[in-house]
N, C-alpha and C positions, 0 to 999 in steps of 0.2 A: 752429688752435691747437689744444696736445693739450690736454686736459684739468685734466692735473696744471699746467700753465703760469701759469693762476691762481694756484696756491698759492705759486708761486717766491720774491714778495717774502716772504710768509708765513714761509716755512723759511729765507730770507737773514736776517731778522729773529729768527729762534728760535734760530738758529745763535749770532747774535752776541750776544743775550742770553745765551747760555749760556755762552757764552766768559768772558763778564762777569762771569758768577756766579762761573765758576772761577777769578776774580783777573785775567784778561788782558784788556788793552786789544785784541791783535789776535792774528790766527791766526798770523802770524810770531812772537810771542811765545810762543803756545802749544807752538809747532815748536819752538822753544830751550829747553822747559821739560826740568825733569828727568823727569817722568812720559815726555813724549811720547821722551826719548833713552832711559830705560829701556826702554817700549815697543818700540821699534824694535830692541835689544838685544836683546829676548826674541822679537820675531821671528825676526832673524835667528838664532839659536838652536834655534828650533824646527825641528820637521819637513818644514815648508810648503816649498812649491817656493818656488828661489832662480833665477828668470826670470820674463821678460815673462809676462805671461798673457795679452798680445794677440801680440804677435810673436814671443814666442823668445827674446829677448834675453838676454845674462847678464850685461849690462857697465852701467854707468850707472842703473841700477835708481833709482825711488823707490814708497814705499810712500803708497796712495790710499786713504784712505778712502772704502769703499763706500757708508756710510752714517756720517752726523754724530748719529744718536738721543742714541750712548753716548760723547756726546764728553767724556772725561777719564774715562770708567770703560771704555774699549774694549775688546773682545775679539780675541782675535788671528784672525777669522775675521772680522771687521768691515773687516778692511785685506787691501791686494792689491799685489804687486808688480809693476808697470810699467814702460816705459822711459818716457824723458822726452816723447817722439811720440806714445806712445801715450796718456800722461796729458793732455797737451794737447787731444788730441782729445777725449777723456772730457770735459773740463770745455767745451771749444767748444759740443759736443753739448748740454750740458747749459743751457749759456749760452741756445742757440737755441732748444731745446724747451722748456724749464721741467721739463722731467720730474724725478723725482727720481733720486737718485745711486747707489741700488741699480740700479735697471731700466736707466739710460743706461751705467753702465760695464759690464753685460752685454752688452747692443747693441754699444755700439763694440768690446767684444774679441771678439764674435762673429763683427762683420764682419771684422775685421782675419784673425781665424784662415783664415775662408773664403775670402776675399783670397788669404791667403799658399798655401793648399792648393791653391785654381786657378791660381794662380801655378808651383807645384812641378809641378803635374799638365800644364802648357801645354808649360813647359820637358822633360818626359818625353818627350812626343809628337814632339819635334823632331830 
């Protein structure tokens, strides 16, 4: 078991307490809020990359929290664009290992980029 896994239940509890303190009953309600809609708009208007940070796709992108510590007061660099497959992989890895979201995001997306690079190199050698 990863050492951070022991803290996962506490992180989840803190996350729900933060949502509650912001006046939201659920994360889905938060994602439908004016704050989140405005934050998404700011992200899309920014100069930050508009592609999946894992596989490079430019369609079907989702904004992912790399960390939830500033939930309700996010900075744009707390967020990252990912496709639905990479997003699913990030959350599955976090759930499986219990590691913090920032670290998990980096691990999963680096592995995805490395696998794609290896595939391209293998294809180029054929």
